[in-house]
C-alpha positions in Angstrom: -10.2 80.6 -15.2 -14.0 79.9 -16.9 -15.4 80.4 -12.9 -13.4 83.7 -12.5 -15.0 85.1 -15.5 -18.3 83.7 -14.5 -19.4 84.3 -11.2 -18.5 88.0 -11.1 -20.5 88.3 -14.0 -23.2 86.3 -13.1 -23.3 88.6 -9.7 -24.1 91.4 -11.6 -26.7 90.1 -13.8 -28.4 89.2 -10.3 -27.7 92.6 -9.4 -29.2 94.6 -12.3 -31.8 92.6 -12.4 -33.4 93.2 -8.7 -32.8 97.0 -9.4 -34.6 96.5 -13.0 -37.0 94.9 -10.6 -37.4 97.2 -7.5 -37.3 100.4 -10.2 -39.8 98.4 -11.8 -42.3 98.0 -9.1 -41.8 101.6 -7.5 -42.6 103.0 -11.0 -45.8 101.1 -10.5 -47.0 101.8 -7.2 -45.2 105.5 -7.3 -42.6 106.9 -4.8 -42.7 109.9 -2.5 -45.8 111.7 -2.6 -47.1 109.9 -5.5 -47.4 106.7 -3.2 -50.4 104.8 -2.7 -49.5 105.8 1.5 -50.7 109.9 0.0 -52.2 108.9 -3.0 -55.1 106.9 -0.4 -54.8 108.8 2.5 -58.3 109.2 3.5 -57.2 112.5 5.6 -55.9 114.5 2.6 -59.4 114.1 0.6 -61.6 114.8 3.5 -59.0 117.7 3.9 -60.5 118.3 0.3 -63.6 117.6 0.6 -64.6 120.2 3.9 -62.2 122.3 4.1 -62.5 125.7 1.7 -60.4 127.2 -0.5 -60.4 130.3 1.6 -59.7 128.9 5.4 -56.3 128.5 5.7 -55.0 125.1 6.8 -51.6 124.2 8.6 -49.6 120.8 8.8 -46.6 118.8 9.1 -46.6 117.6 6.2 -47.4 120.6 4.2 -45.6 119.4 1.1 -47.7 116.0 0.7 -50.4 118.0 0.7 -49.9 120.5 -1.7 -48.8 118.0 -4.0 -51.9 115.9 -3.8 -54.8 119.1 -3.3 -52.6 121.8 -5.0 -53.6 124.3 -2.2 -51.6 126.3 -0.1 -50.8 125.3 3.4 -49.0 126.5 6.2 -45.9 124.9 8.2 -46.7 124.2 12.0 -44.0 125.3 14.3 -40.4 123.3 15.6 -42.1 120.9 17.9 -38.3 122.0 19.5 -39.6 125.7 19.5 -41.5 126.4 22.8 -41.7 130.6 22.3 -42.7 129.5 18.2 -45.5 127.0 19.6 -46.6 129.5 22.2 -47.1 132.5 19.1 -48.9 129.6 17.2 -51.0 128.6 20.0 -52.0 132.4 20.6 -52.2 133.0 16.9 -54.9 130.4 16.1 -57.2 132.2 18.3 -57.3 135.4 16.2 -57.6 133.3 12.9 -60.9 132.6 11.0 -61.9 129.1 11.6 -58.3 127.5 10.5 -57.1 123.7 10.4 -54.5 121.3 11.1 -53.8 118.3 9.4 -51.5 116.4 11.5 -49.9 113.4 10.5 -49.1 110.7 13.4 -45.8 110.6 14.8 -43.2 110.8 11.8 -39.6 110.9 12.9 -38.2 112.7 10.2 -40.6 115.4 10.4 -39.3 118.2 13.3 -42.7 120.0 13.1 -45.7 119.5 16.0 -47.3 116.2 16.0 -50.5 114.8 17.2 -49.6 113.9 20.5 -47.8 117.3 21.2 -50.6 119.2 20.3 -53.1 117.2 22.4 -50.7 118.2 25.2 -50.5 121.7 24.6 -53.5 121.8 23.7 -54.5 121.6 27.5 -53.1 124.8 28.2 -54.5 126.8 26.1 -57.8 124.8 24.9 -58.5 126.2 21.6 -58.3 123.2 19.4 -61.4 120.5 18.9 -60.7 116.9 16.9 -62.6 118.1 13.7 -61.7 113.8 12.0 -59.6 111.4 12.8 -58.3 108.8 10.5 -55.2 106.4 11.1 -52.8 108.0 9.0 -53.9 111.9 10.3 -56.1 114.0 12.3 -57.6 117.0 11.6 -57.8 119.7 14.3 -60.1 122.6 14.0 -60.0 126.3 16.4 -63.9 125.9 18.6 
């Protein structure tokens, strides 16, 4: 009878302890956009230091950059929408010194990726790489 009560109780205690330990670790390091990946992002820091508030900034993860820098950004177009991508690249030519901060391939984001920007830019030839970091590439209109 003791085992019938003790084993489920021990399993429950171990489960609760593991949840608590995981929560404490997450609270210590941060979650979401407050996680070390975002807080320590060299690319986001570079944008904060080198792109003025007056310059237009696009991103495939604008909400993350906004969370860190507290400045407005615009979304890159969806990667599957060829018409929107074409309009976007034509629009870039008319913008006054826009920048793109594009985070490396991320399956959760359906916006243009670095490899797609490189491929499309071969046709339009309007962008140059301003800075490249392990987590993101910064593009600028020529």
